[in-house]
VEXMIRO-572147 format. One record per atom (N, C-alpha, C, O): residue in one letter; x, y, z; residue number from 1; atom name. Coordinates in steps of 0.2 Angstrom, whole numbers. Example, Ala and Ser with C-alpha at 12.3 -4.5 7.8 and 13.67 -1.06 7.14 Angstrom:
BEGIN
> A_66_-28_39_1_N
> A_62_-22_39_1_CA
> A_66_-16_39_1_C
> A_71_-17_42_1_O
> S_64_-11_35_2_N
> S_68_-5_36_2_CA
> S_64_0_39_2_C
> S_67_6_40_2_O
END
This chain:
BEGIN
> M_414_670_696_1_N
> M_408_668_693_1_CA
> M_404_664_696_1_C
> M_406_660_700_1_O
> A_398_663_695_2_N
> A_395_659_702_2_CA
> A_390_655_698_2_C
> A_388_657_693_2_O
> F_388_651_701_3_N
> F_384_647_697_3_CA
> F_380_640_702_3_C
> F_383_636_705_3_O
> D_374_640_700_4_N
> D_370_635_705_4_CA
> D_372_627_705_4_C
> D_374_625_699_4_O
> L_372_622_709_5_N
> L_374_616_705_5_CA
> L_367_613_706_5_C
> L_363_615_710_5_O
> P_365_607_702_6_N
> P_358_606_702_6_CA
> P_358_600_710_6_C
> P_363_598_712_6_O
> P_353_599_713_7_N
> P_352_597_720_7_CA
> P_352_589_719_7_C
> P_352_586_724_7_O
> A_353_586_712_8_N
> A_355_579_715_8_CA
> A_363_578_716_8_C
> A_365_573_718_8_O
> Y_368_585_715_9_N
> Y_374_585_715_9_CA
> Y_378_585_724_9_C
> Y_384_584_726_9_O
> S_373_586_726_10_N
> S_373_585_735_10_CA
> S_372_580_737_10_C
> S_373_580_743_10_O
> D_370_575_734_11_N
> D_368_566_735_11_CA
> D_374_562_735_11_C
> D_375_557_739_11_O
> A_380_566_732_12_N
> A_387_563_732_12_CA
> A_387_555_737_12_C
> A_382_553_741_12_O
> N_392_552_734_13_N
> N_394_546_740_13_CA
> N_402_549_742_13_C
> N_405_547_747_13_O
> E_405_554_736_14_N
> E_412_554_739_14_CA
> E_413_560_734_14_C
> E_408_561_730_14_O
> I_418_563_733_15_N
> I_421_570_730_15_CA
> I_426_567_727_15_C
> I_429_563_731_15_O
> I_429_568_719_16_N
> I_435_565_717_16_CA
> I_435_572_713_16_C
> I_431_575_709_16_O
> I_445_574_716_17_N
> I_447_579_711_17_CA
> I_452_575_708_17_C
> I_455_570_710_17_O
> A_451_577_702_18_N
> A_457_573_695_18_CA
> A_461_581_692_18_C
> A_459_586_689_18_O
> G_468_578_696_19_N
> G_471_584_692_19_CA
> G_480_583_694_19_C
> G_481_580_699_19_O
> M_484_584_691_20_N
> M_489_586_693_20_CA
> M_492_588_693_20_C
> M_491_594_690_20_O
> G_499_588_696_21_N
> G_505_595_698_21_CA
> G_500_600_700_21_C
> G_494_599_702_21_O
> G_503_607_700_22_N
> G_498_613_700_22_CA
> G_492_613_701_22_C
> G_489_616_706_22_O
> S_488_608_696_23_N
> S_480_609_695_23_CA
> S_477_604_702_23_C
> S_472_604_705_23_O
> A_482_600_703_24_N
> A_480_597_709_24_CA
> A_481_599_719_24_C
> A_478_598_724_24_O
> I_486_602_717_25_N
> I_486_605_723_25_CA
> I_478_610_727_25_C
> I_476_608_732_25_O
> G_477_614_723_26_N
> G_471_615_724_26_CA
> G_466_611_727_26_C
> G_465_612_733_26_O
> G_463_605_724_27_N
> G_463_599_729_27_CA
> G_464_596_732_27_C
> G_460_592_735_27_O
> D_470_596_734_28_N
> D_473_594_741_28_CA
> D_472_601_744_28_C
> D_468_600_749_28_O
> L_472_605_744_29_N
> L_470_613_751_29_CA
> L_463_611_751_29_C
> L_461_614_756_29_O
> L_460_608_748_30_N
> L_451_610_747_30_CA
> L_450_605_753_30_C
> L_451_608_759_30_O
> R_450_597_752_31_N
> R_453_591_754_31_CA
> R_454_592_760_31_C
> R_450_590_764_31_O
> T_461_596_763_32_N
> T_462_598_770_32_CA
> T_458_599_774_32_C
> T_457_597_780_32_O
> Y_455_605_770_33_N
> Y_449_613_774_33_CA
> Y_444_609_776_33_C
> Y_443_610_782_33_O
> V_440_603_771_34_N
> V_435_602_772_34_CA
> V_434_595_774_34_C
> V_429_592_776_34_O
> S_440_591_774_35_N
> S_437_583_775_35_CA
> S_435_583_786_35_C
> S_430_580_788_35_O
> P_439_587_790_36_N
> P_435_587_796_36_CA
> P_427_587_796_36_C
> P_423_585_800_36_O
> E_425_590_791_37_N
> E_417_591_793_37_CA
> E_414_588_787_37_C
> E_408_587_787_37_O
> C_416_588_783_38_N
> C_413_582_776_38_CA
> C_410_579_779_38_C
> C_412_577_784_38_O
> E_402_578_775_39_N
> E_402_570_776_39_CA
> E_404_565_773_39_C
> E_404_559_775_39_O
> V_405_567_766_40_N
> V_409_561_760_40_CA
> V_416_562_762_40_C
> V_419_567_765_40_O
> P_418_557_761_41_N
> P_426_556_757_41_CA
> P_427_561_753_41_C
> P_424_562_748_41_O
> V_432_566_755_42_N
> V_435_569_748_42_CA
> V_443_567_745_42_C
> V_448_567_749_42_O
> V_443_566_738_43_N
> V_452_563_736_43_CA
> V_452_564_730_43_C
> V_449_561_726_43_O
> V_459_568_729_44_N
> V_462_569_723_44_CA
> V_466_565_720_44_C
> V_472_563_722_44_O
> W_463_562_714_45_N
> W_467_558_712_45_CA
> W_471_561_707_45_C
> W_469_566_704_45_O
> R_478_558_705_46_N
> R_483_559_702_46_CA
> R_484_551_699_46_C
> R_486_547_703_46_O
> D_480_550_691_47_N
> D_483_545_688_47_CA
> D_478_545_682_47_C
> D_474_550_682_47_O
> Y_479_540_676_48_N
> Y_475_540_673_48_CA
> Y_468_534_672_48_C
> Y_463_534_668_48_O
> D_470_531_677_49_N
> D_463_526_678_49_CA
> D_462_528_682_49_C
> D_465_528_688_49_O
> A_456_530_682_50_N
> A_449_532_685_50_CA
> A_449_527_693_50_C
> A_452_522_693_50_O
> P_447_528_697_51_N
> P_448_524_704_51_CA
> P_442_518_704_51_C
> P_436_519_700_51_O
> E_443_514_707_52_N
> E_439_509_707_52_CA
> E_432_510_707_52_C
> E_428_508_704_52_O
> F_430_514_713_53_N
> F_423_513_718_53_CA
> F_420_520_715_53_C
> F_414_522_717_53_O
> M_423_524_710_54_N
> M_421_530_707_54_CA
> M_412_526_703_54_C
> M_411_520_701_54_O
> D_409_530_704_55_N
> D_402_528_699_55_CA
> D_397_533_698_55_C
> D_399_539_699_55_O
> A_391_532_697_56_N
> A_386_536_696_56_CA
> A_384_541_701_56_C
> A_382_547_699_56_O
> D_385_539_707_57_N
> D_384_542_712_57_CA
> D_391_548_715_57_C
> D_390_553_719_57_O
> S_396_546_713_58_N
> S_402_553_714_58_CA
> S_401_558_709_58_C
> S_399_558_703_58_O
> L_402_563_714_59_N
> L_406_568_711_59_CA
> L_410_572_709_59_C
> L_412_577_712_59_O
> V_413_570_704_60_N
> V_421_571_696_60_CA
> V_422_577_696_60_C
> V_419_580_691_60_O
> I_425_582_699_61_N
> I_431_590_698_61_CA
> I_436_588_694_61_C
> I_441_587_697_61_O
> A_435_587_688_62_N
> A_442_587_682_62_CA
> A_445_597_683_62_C
> A_443_603_681_62_O
> C_451_595_686_63_N
> C_454_601_686_63_CA
> C_463_600_681_63_C
> C_468_596_682_63_O
> S_462_604_676_64_N
> S_467_605_672_64_CA
> S_469_615_668_64_C
> S_465_617_663_64_O
> Y_471_617_669_65_N
> Y_474_625_667_65_CA
> Y_473_624_662_65_C
> Y_469_626_659_65_O
> S_478_618_657_66_N
> S_478_618_651_66_CA
> S_474_615_646_66_C
> S_474_614_640_66_O
> G_468_612_651_67_N
> G_463_609_648_67_CA
> G_465_602_644_67_C
> G_461_598_642_67_O
> N_471_601_643_68_N
> N_474_596_640_68_CA
> N_478_587_641_68_C
> N_480_583_638_68_O
> T_478_590_650_69_N
> T_480_585_653_69_CA
> T_479_580_652_69_C
> T_473_578_654_69_O
> E_482_574_649_70_N
> E_479_565_649_70_CA
> E_477_562_655_70_C
> E_472_558_654_70_O
> E_478_563_662_71_N
> E_476_559_666_71_CA
> E_470_561_668_71_C
> E_466_557_670_71_O
> T_470_568_667_72_N
> T_462_572_669_72_CA
> T_458_571_666_72_C
> T_452_571_668_72_O
> L_459_570_658_73_N
> L_454_569_652_73_CA
> L_454_562_654_73_C
> L_448_561_654_73_O
> S_457_557_656_74_N
> S_456_551_655_74_CA
> S_448_549_660_74_C
> S_443_547_658_74_O
> V_450_551_666_75_N
> V_447_552_673_75_CA
> V_438_555_670_75_C
> V_433_552_669_75_O
> F_440_560_670_76_N
> F_434_565_665_76_CA
> F_428_560_662_76_C
> F_422_559_663_76_O
> A_434_558_657_77_N
> A_429_554_651_77_CA
> A_424_549_655_77_C
> A_418_548_655_77_O
> H_432_546_659_78_N
> H_427_539_663_78_CA
> H_421_539_668_78_C
> H_418_534_669_78_O
> A_422_546_671_79_N
> A_417_548_674_79_CA
> A_409_548_669_79_C
> A_404_545_669_79_O
> I_411_554_664_80_N
> I_403_555_661_80_CA
> I_401_548_656_80_C
> I_396_548_652_80_O
> G_407_543_656_81_N
> G_403_536_655_81_CA
> G_399_533_661_81_C
> G_393_531_660_81_O
> L_403_534_667_82_N
> L_396_531_672_82_CA
> L_391_535_673_82_C
> L_387_532_677_82_O
> G_390_542_670_83_N
> G_385_545_673_83_CA
> G_387_548_677_83_C
> G_381_551_678_83_O
> A_392_549_682_84_N
> A_394_554_686_84_CA
> A_394_559_686_84_C
> A_396_562_682_84_O
> K_391_563_692_85_N
> K_391_570_692_85_CA
> K_396_576_691_85_C
> K_399_578_696_85_O
> T_397_577_688_86_N
> T_404_580_686_86_CA
> T_403_588_684_86_C
> T_398_591_682_86_O
> L_413_591_686_87_N
> L_411_599_686_87_CA
> L_419_599_682_87_C
> L_422_593_682_87_O
> A_423_606_679_88_N
> A_427_604_678_88_CA
> A_429_613_678_88_C
> A_425_618_677_88_O
> I_437_613_680_89_N
> I_439_619_682_89_CA
> I_444_619_677_89_C
> I_448_614_678_89_O
> T_445_623_670_90_N
> T_448_625_665_90_CA
> T_448_631_663_90_C
> T_445_636_664_90_O
> T_454_631_657_91_N
> T_454_639_654_91_CA
> T_451_636_647_91_C
> T_450_639_642_91_O
> G_450_630_646_92_N
> G_450_629_639_92_CA
> G_451_623_636_92_C
> G_451_618_639_92_O
> A_452_624_630_93_N
> A_453_616_627_93_CA
> A_449_610_629_93_C
> A_443_610_631_93_O
> T_451_603_627_94_N
> T_450_598_625_94_CA
> T_444_598_633_94_C
> T_438_598_633_94_O
> L_447_598_639_95_N
> L_443_598_644_95_CA
> L_435_601_644_95_C
> L_430_598_646_95_O
> K_435_607_642_96_N
> K_431_613_641_96_CA
> K_426_612_635_96_C
> K_421_615_634_96_O
> D_428_608_630_97_N
> D_423_603_627_97_CA
> D_421_598_626_97_C
> D_418_595_621_97_O
> M_422_595_633_98_N
> M_420_588_634_98_CA
> M_415_591_642_98_C
> M_413_586_645_98_O
> A_414_597_646_99_N
> A_412_597_651_99_CA
> A_407_603_647_99_C
> A_403_607_651_99_O
> S_407_603_640_100_N
> S_401_607_637_100_CA
> S_396_605_636_100_C
> S_393_608_632_100_O
> G_393_599_638_101_N
> G_389_595_636_101_CA
> G_384_598_638_101_C
> G_385_604_641_101_O
> P_377_593_637_102_N
> P_371_596_640_102_CA
> P_373_593_647_102_C
> P_374_598_650_102_O
> R_373_589_650_103_N
> R_373_587_657_103_CA
> R_380_588_661_103_C
> R_381_585_666_103_O
> H_384_594_658_104_N
> H_390_597_662_104_CA
> H_390_601_665_104_C
> H_389_607_662_104_O
> L_392_602_670_105_N
> L_394_610_670_105_CA
> L_401_614_669_105_C
> L_407_612_670_105_O
> F_398_619_668_106_N
> F_407_622_667_106_CA
> F_410_630_669_106_C
> F_416_632_668_106_O
END
């Protein structure tokens, strides 16, 4: 599946990948691969609480295979509340519903 990101997404101050277990491993691989050349920090976040530095200029990528991982949903909900740039990678359930809003990509 291919899609174009909105131009504003390229202005992110950091990339936060929210996930747990196997869903976070892809984030670890991406961080390791892009960090040497990426102009912004890439952080893999495994917690209920969103990072204090997350704001409207953050790109938050939520990863949950089931779409129901509580920690990931908590961070994603906080990102939406802040007006952050958001993406979701999931097979469905709650995360898909949250990401299907008018200003989110899936």
